[in-house]
N, C-alpha and C positions, 0 to 999 in steps of 0.2 A: 659704360656697364655703370652698374650699382658698385658702390665700394662698400655696405652692408650687403655680409654674408645673405640670401633668399633673399632681398627685398626687391620690390617689383617697383622700380622707378618709373615714372615717365619715360626714363631713356631706357631704361629696358621692352618698355611697351614698344616703342620705336624700333628697337630694334630685333624685335622676336612677332613677328606680327603677326602669325599661325600658330603659336602658344595657345593652345587648348583650353578652354576658362569656362567653370562650372555657371552659365549662367541657370539655366536649368534647374538644378539644386536651388538655385535663391529666387526662383519663382518667377523668371523670366521666359518670356518667348524667343522664340528668335529671332522673328521679324523685328521685336523692339533692342533685342544685342545688336543685332545688321543698324538700328539707327543709331545708337551710344557710336559702333566705331562711326557711323557717317558724321554726328555732328562732334565728335574728337579730330577725323580725320587720322584715326590708327582707333587700336585694340585698347581699350581701357584697362588703367592699371587695376589693381586687386582693389585699391582699395578706392578707384571709382568705379570698381563693378561694386564694388557695397554701395555707397551710394547713390546708382542708380535703380539696384534695384529694392533698396529699402523708398525711396521716396515715388517709384512709379509704382509699386503694390496697389492691390485695391485700397487696400486699406487707409494709405496717404496718399493717393494720390484722384481717388474717383473717376476713374480709369471709364468704366461701368457706365455709373451712375450723371457725371458731369453733362451728359444731353439734357437726362432730366431735370435735374434741377437747378440749371438757367430759369427754370420757368416762375422759378421762387423771387427770380429778380426784376427779371418778362413784367410776372401780374404783379408786383408789387405796388399794395396801398402807398397810398399818399399818408404820410405821417409825419407832424413834430418831433415825438416821444425821438425817436431814431438817430441815434448820436453815432455809431457805428453798426452798419451789417456784416452781412457774409463776406469772407477773406480772413478776418482776422480770429484769434483761438477764440473768441467767442463775441455776441451781440451786445449792444451796450443802447442802453436805452434811458430817456428821464423822465423820472418821476415828482418833478418838482420841489421849489424851496430850493435850489441850485442846487439839490441831488442826482444820480446814477443810479442805477442799478443793470448786472452786469450775467447773463443768465448763459449755460447752457447745458447740454444733456449730450453723452457718451457709450457708449459701450464697451464693456468688457467679456465678451461671449464666452469665446474661444478659452482664453488662459485663464477664468473660470471653474469651466470644465474639468481643465489638466488640474489644477493644482486650488482646488476653491476657494482657501481663505485667501493667500498671501495673491489669487488670482482676483479679488473684490478687493478686496483693502490694497491696492496697487492702482485700479479702475477709480475708487475715488480719491487716490493719491493725485491722478492725472487731470481730474477735473476741477480738481481745488487748485493745484499749481495754471491749470489755462485760466480759470475765473483772478487766480491772484499776478499774473499776466497782464493784465488787461489795466493793472493799476489801482488794481480794487481789492476792498477785507476780505473774504471768503467771509460769509458772515449762515450760511445755514445751505445742508446738503440733502435728498432727494435718491428716493431708487427706484428704478422699477424693476419687476423682477419676473422671469417663466421658469417652469419645471417643469419635468414630467408628473407623470398620478402622482399625488401625496406618499401615496402607499409603496409606491417603485423603491427599490431596495437603490436605484439610481439617484434619485431624486434625498432618500435617506443617507446618502452617502454627501452630495449637494449642496444641500440646502443648509442644512447645520454649516458648513464651511462658510459657505457667501455669506450670509448673515454675522457670521464668527467673523470674520472683515472686515467686510461694510463697518461695524458693532467696534471693532475695537481701534482703526484708522480714525472715521468720525469722535470716535467717543476719546481719542487719545490728542485729538486735535482742539479738543474743544468744541465741535461747527454741531449742533444742534440736530439731527435728525426729523425733519418737517413734515412726511409725508410719502407718496408714491405710493405704492399699491402690488400685490403678487397675484399671480394665479397659475394656475395647473394642467397639463393638459398632455394627452400620449405625444404631439410631434416635438415636444422640450427634450422627451425624454435623455437624447445623444447634445443636444443643445439648450441648456439653459441661455436664459437671455439675462444681462445685470446691466441696468443700463442703469448705472449716476450722473447725477443732477446737481449743481450747486451753480448759487446764486452771491453776487456781494457786491459792495456797497461802497462808492465814492463820491470827490463833488466831479462834477465837469472837464474842470482841468485837471485833473488825477489821471485821465486817461492814456494806457500806452498801451505804444503798436511797435508791432513785428519789424522790426526795421533798423538798419547798422547808416545810417548818415556822419557823414562829415572826413573827406579819408584824415587818418594819422590816427582815428580815435582808437580805443583801445579795446579787446575784442577780451571778455575776462568770462570764466565758468566757475561759479559757486553754486558752493554746495557740497553734498556729496561726492566718494571720490567714485571711480567708474572699472566695474570690476563686468566681470562673466555671465553674471546673473538676464538672463532676458536677450540676450543676443538676439537682435532679429525678432521681439517675443510679439510683439503684440500684432507687426508690421506683417512679418509673416503670418502669426495665428489666424489673422483675420482675414487671411488673401487665399485662400485655396481651400475646397471643399476637409473637409474635417470628413476620417473615416479610419479604422483602428488601424489600417494601414501608417497610416501617414502619420498619428498618433505618436507613435513610437518615435521618427524622424524629431517632431517640436523639438525647439531648444527649449530651454528649462524658464519657465512664468518668472518674472519679476519677483522682486523682492522690496518690502517698504518697512520705512521705519520715519513712522506718525510723528518720532518725536524729534528726529531733526527735521520734517517736513515743518512745524510748528514753531524752531528757529527761522529756518526759511523763510518763512511769513512774514516774521516779525521783522527783521534782519532786510527783507525787499521794502515794508511798510518802511521804514526807515529811511533806508535808499531812494524811495520816491517822496518821500518826504524832503528830504533834502538833497531834490534835484541833483541826482549823481547819476541817473538814467538817462541816454538820447535814446536807448530802444531795448526792450528786450524780449528773450522766448525762454520759454520753458522743453526740456525734456523729457517727451514724453517719448511717442513712437516713431521710431527712426532715429532719436538721439543726438546726438555730435553733427550726424547727416542732415537732420533734418533742419536746427537749432541755423547750421555755418550758412544752408545751403537758400533756406527764407528769411535771415536775419540780410543776408548779404544780397538776395533780390529787390529785396523792401527799400534799400538803401541808394548806394552809388555802384551796385552793383557787381566793387571790388571788393577782396578781402584775402589777409595770409595769414594760414593760421598754423604751429608749428605742433604738431601731434606729441610730438613725446612730452612737451610739457604739460599732458590734460596727467592729472593726479588720478594711481589709476594701485586700484587694488590687489591685483595679478600682475605684477611686471611681465608675463610671459603675453599679453596683449599684442597682437600684431596688432597694424592701421588699420586696418577695415577689421576686427575688431573693434574698436574700438568705436568705429564709426557709425557700428550698429548695438552697441547697447544700451540696453535699456535699462541700464541701474536708474533708480527710481532719485526723487529731490535734488534734482537739480536745475538750475540754473543760467544761463548767459546772456550777459551783459553787455549793452556800447556803452561803454563811460572816456566822457574825456580826459587828456591827461592831465592837465591841472586838477583835477579832482582824483587821481588815481589816489593818492595817498590818503585821502578821507573817507574815499569807499572801501578799502584796506582796514585800515581803522572801523570802520563800525562794523565791517564784518568782523573784523579780530572780536570785537566785542560782543557781538556773536554767539558767538565761536563755530562761525562757518569757515571753514576752507576757499577763497579766494587765490585764482591763480592767472593771472597775464598769460595767453597760449596767444594773440595775435593782434591783430592790428585791420582794420579801413582801409580800403586802398581808394584810388580814382581808377578807372578806366578809361583807354582810346576810343574814340568816337568807333572806330572798326569792332573795340570788341563788346561796346557798349551796344552795337547792331549782333553783336551774335550771345548774346546774354550775359553779358560780363565776367568773369572770372577771380574765381575761385584757387588757389594754388596753398596746396598742405605739404610739408616739408616733415621729415622721421630723421632724426638727426642729419639735417644737414642732406639730405637728398629729395627732390620732388617727388611726392607718392600721388600728387593732386592738379592736375594746371583741366579745368572744364568752367564750361560756362554754368553758373550757380540757377539762372532764371531754365534753363530748359532741364532739369530736374526738378525744382521746387512748382513754377508754372508754367510748362508746355510739354509735361507727359503726355500717354497716349490716351487718344481720348476713345471711347470706341460704342460705336452703333449698334448694337448688340442688337439681331432680329426678337422678333419679341412678337409671340401669337397668341390666340384667345382659346386654354387648352380645349381640346373635345369635350372633356368633360363637365366641365363649364352647366351647361342646358340640363344635363339627368340633373348636377346639382342643387341646380336654384328650381329644378323642379319639381322634385323630393320636398314636397311644400309642411311643413311644420308643425300647421296647421291642424293637420290631417291625423297628428299623431291620437291618440285616446289621450281621453279629458277625466278628470274625477267624476266619479259617478254620484259622491255626494259630499255633505259636508263634515262626513269623519272623512274622506279621500282628501279633503283639501286642505284640509289642517295637515295631514298628513305629508301632504304634499311639500305643504309651505315651511314648515318644520326640514325637509331634509333641507331645497335650495338655500337654506338660511344657514343648514350646518354643512352644508357642503364645502371645501377649499376650494378658495380664490375669490367665496361668498360670504362667509364666516369670518368671526375676529380673527384678525391679523394681528392679535399681541403677542403671540408666540412668539411670532419674531422681531415687532418693534419696542416688543420691553424690554428687547436687548440696548437696545436704539436709548442714546438722552435725548430728548426732546425738547430741553427748558433751560441746558448750560447757555449763558452768554444770559439770558433774562431778558431778549426781545422778543422771545416765542410768544406768539397773538393766539394761535390756533396750531394745531398738531391732529396729527393723526389720532385717532380714526375721521378724526370731521372731512370734510371734502375737501379741502384743497389747506395748507399749513401756510401759514400767515405771520410777517415779523416787524414789528417796527423796525422801521431802519434810521432812525437815529434817536441820540438821549435826548434829545432837544425837540423833538417835533413826535404829534399823535400819528403821520400819517405813515403808511406801510403797503407792505405788497402782499399781496396772496401768488402760492404755486399750488398748481394738480399738475399731472401726468393721467394720462388713459391713454388706452390700447384694447381693442380685442379682437383678434387671432382671428375669430370665429366670423363675427362679419366682417371682415378683413376679403374669408376664403370665401363669405358668402357674394363680396362685392366687391375687388379691391379698390375702385371709387367714393359707393358707399359706405363700407366700410371704414376710411378712411377719414372719411369727412365727420361720420357721428364721435370716432374718436374725439377728434377735434374737438368739436360739440359740445361731447362731458368732460373737456376739458373746461373747456369756456364757462359749462355751467356750472360748474364745481368753483369756480373761482369768483364767479357771481352770488350764487348760493351762500359763500360768503359774506359778500356787502359791497365788492371790489366790483372795476370795471379791467375787463380785461383789454392788454394794450401793445402783446405782444406774444410769440410761438416760438420753441426749437422744437424739433424734433430728431429724434433717433430710428431712421428706418432699418427693420433685422425683420433679412427675405436669407431665401435660400439662395441658388446659385446662377449669378446672371450668364452663365453658358447657358442653360434654361431658360428656351422660347417662353414658357409658358409664366415661370420666374418671373423674369425680364418681360410681359404684359399686366401682371399683377406690380412691378414696382412704377410703371409706365403707368398705369390708371389713377395709382395711391398718389402720387407727387401732382396726380393734375387736380385730381381730390383735392389737397390739400392745400396748394394753388391759390387754387378758385375759393374756398372757403375763404383764406385767409384774406383776398383778395375782397371780395364781398362782404365781410364783417372787419375789415379797415385793422386788422393786426399781421405787419410783414413779419416773416419769418429772418428770424435775426442770428442764426445757426444752427449747426445741428452733426450730426453721422450718420452715419449709412455704413450698415454691419450686414455684409454679403456672405453665400458661404456657408449662411444655420443651417445646414444637412449634414446628413451623415448615408456616405452614399449616393444612393438619386433618391433618399425619403426627404423633401425640403418641410421646416417648419412651416404652420396658418404664417400668412405673410400678416406681418406686427409692426406694423409701424407705434411706434410712442409719439405722444403729443405731448409739449410741453407747454403750458398756458401759462401768462405774466399777470397779475392786473393790479389797481393801484388802487388804495381805499384812504379819502383824508385824512381818516380820525378811526385807530383802529378800535375807539372805544365804542364803537356805533357796530362792531362785525358780528357777523352772528356764527352762531354753532346748531351744528344740525343734533344736538337732544331736545328736546320736547320734553321742557320742566316746569313751565307756569299752568298749574292748575288751573284749572277752566277756560284756557283758552281756546280760539275757535282753530280747527282746523280746513286748511283749504287746502282742495288741487284745481296747479294750476296745467292751463295745455289740454291738447283732447289725446285720448285715449281711444289706440283704432285695435283690433285684434291682429296683433303682429306678432309671429313669435319664434320668426328665424334666426337662427345663431342665440336665441336667449336660455338661459342660465336655465329656465326650467325643461328644455325638449334635453339642454348637455345634461342633466342631472338627475331628472326624470326617467328618463327613454335614450339618454347616449346616443345621441342624433346632432345630425348637423346636415342639416339642407332648407332651402329657401329660400328667403329672399331676404333681406334684414331689413332694418325701419326703413319706415323713408324720412328724408332730415327738408327741413326745414327754413334754413341758419335764420331766415326774419323773423319768425319764431324766435329762434335758441335770444337773437340778438334782444327780442322785444319783453319775455320772460326776464335775462337780465338784467334789463331796466329797471324789470318792476323789483326786482330784487333787492339789488342797488340800494334802488329812492327807497322800498320799505324803511332797509338799514339806515339808512341816512336817518329818518324821520322819526325814524324808534314804531313803527308800523306793527312789525312782529318780534318776535322774541325767541325766532330759531325756522334755519329750515335746511333741506335735504332735496338734493336734484335723486331723480328717478333712473335708475341704470339696471345695473344684472339688479334680477330675482322683480324687477319692478316694483308696481305699490307695496306688497306682500313685504318683501324687503327691508322699503324704507319705511313704512312706519311701526316694521319692528327694530329697524335698529336703532327709532329718534326715540321711542319706547322707551330701548333698553339704556339706551345712551342720557336719557332725561329723569330715567328711573319715574318714571309717570305710566299708568294708563295711556289708552287712545279708544274709543270709540265713534264709531263712524259709521255709514251709512253709503253703498254701492248703488249699480243699476242687479238686474235682474239676471247679465253674465257678469256675477262675480269671477268668473276664472280669467274675463278676456281684465277684469278692470282688475285683479292681484296678482300674475301672470302676463301682464304684456308690456312689453320694453318702449316702447314707443317713446320718441324721442321729446325735446321742447321740454320739462314736465319736470314738475319739482312740490316739493308740500310746504307749507309753510303756518307754522304758531303766529295768529293772530293774537294783541294783544286783549282782553277784553275793553269792549266799547268803541277798539279800535278798525271792524269790520267791516264798516263802514266805511270808510274812510280808506281802507287798502283795496274794496271791492271797487271803488272811481276810478283805484291806482291803474287796476288792471284793465278796465275799462276805458284809460284815455290811452294807454298801450296795444289795447286791441289784441291781452290776452285773456281769452278761454278760462273759465276759473268757478271753482262747485264746494259750498263750503259742505265739508263731508263730516263735522264731526266733532270733537270735542277731545278734551286732555283732561286726564284724572282716570285714577283708580288702579286696578293694578292686576290688570289688563291687556292684551289687545282681541279690541271684539270688532267684527266684520260684517256688521248686520245686510242683508238684500231680503229684497219680497221672499222669498221661500226658504230663510233661515237663518242661522247665525253663523259664523265662523270663530272659537270661543279661543284664545291663549293665553294662558298665563303668564307674568313676565321672568316667572320660576323657570318654565319650562322653556319659553322663549330663550331663555340666557342659557342651560342645559345643551340645546342645538347648536346654539349661536357658538359657543367659544369652548365647545368638546374638539371638534374634529383635529385641530393641529395639534396640541399637547397630546391627544391620544396618540397618532400616528404619527408621533418622534419620540414617543416613550422611551426611556433608557438611552434613545443616540447619545 
């Protein structure tokens, strides 16, 4: 028995096989608990139960989504650019000139509802450490946000806290926030979505992996001390249905310290530069449990840890609490013994606490066959003796039942095309201004103005333009562009098509800045996987994204699944957020979305069809959701993207803007406002469809005077339909049609576009 009073050791577990254990309270099903007993040949200790409960949680193990996520690998397109794919902390792609970029998006949804500021702040901190762990310098962040109706009391509580958390953490780190998106809808009122993306830059040879090779190498924990904040936080919060009753039982949300993280970044980069690290893992969800099991599983399979050597903020913490703590700003490194002194000296230079807590061990062939051997002690007593791969790689995999909901047919048959249309030009004008000023369509500056978008000096394009763009090195003009997009209305109407539309929009947004799309990350936000209707949505969405990426040659490099985004039995609209990264050879050729060149020709590229299902017009004017989303033609998206990128390279265009939420009317209004110039266009007799249709694979382009013929030839070369619809100039948006004209002065456009969020958040 244990010599430490009350300690649950391996010896105790052998001696007391029938001791009741709180596996259900930790989120484990009975059959999962029984499987742990089978793996160990005994009941788990309290510390082992803590490890398995967090590592087998939905958030960490992807147990309900793995069977569908596999197709991202099975259908992956051939890509010479992909250096590190799925399975690591983030994907890595080659961007030329010996440089590589790593990027990833993840969710921090439930923590951001419980404590908006800290939930969002630590979401940023966690994704930044994922990028740092790959060996890269983090250089920019983005965010994709969804809230309940903008005028709801809950939104007024959550939104300001989320925005302050993102701005506080990112601004303190000195990372520019270069873009993203914000949306509103009734389904998110108790389930906000806070998806954070980070991108980092490195040389090819700088790539680091989560592995623990070399028996005798030391395991070093460095960064902040470990406290009770966030014990089981992200892993538990994101792994069960979220309702009022369970909310009271949630553990505290993690607390972030961006100043410590900034030091941790610089310290880690110096350690990498001096070749002092052979394996590295950040401590995010599941904390020490995740770092030790994943590093051990990625190396020899053996590791011995002295938990009592973990530096604590609260010395009352038990071994299982230490293992489950998700205290922020911590990293775990594998270091050769001969380099330990130098490693500790670098940490001391940066004021970073570093502690050797164990070492890598060899394993016997029998132990290797069982999944390795991870041993943890507490003041000399063994509290963990388990195969690490069974926690990190061999967790439960569920083939959840899924079925198309009976309500889907009725939803799709409720065609938005049958909704009352504006009767005359006066109503057209009024509805255009309503859509333009709606939260989620209108000016996001109330949010984005709280972020620093140009710190570091490498930002080339930022919000509110179609995608963010940064220069990747001081001695190069090469850059990368990033965009995130998702439309829960489209995906609710048709998950397969809606997800492809989200991908297509992000692809198009990247191309609209002059970059060529290269790779994809994703954050898949859905309701409970235990609901067959939700799992049908998820299965359709993942299939749609995998098929789209295969067709256009952009591999999925990694991402995140966020389930249980629902209150009781009411789920959010399925909201896959797709991030696309592209490369541009010369950032000086980039395009912005403001039409500021007086006299420039305005071209509309792509085909416009009467497609209004899930549109901003149907949502804003009629509060309607029904019908089918727009059709997807990925070959047309690829052709459009090539025209936009080539037009930028050849200097044919002065600006470009994709058509998405709100259609042509909103796109023209935004380009006019951002460029400070009026635009006069002529459209067909069906002016309503021209203004409000959300057909995909479309963009407007401002073409330099004298270049219209060359631009027309370029579009013809790639088979992209186009019309020259007008010119830039004046002080109003004028849309002429055979029956009349719709005219709105720039001041009126600006008043509608900029008013909504400031008015709603006034005094908050």
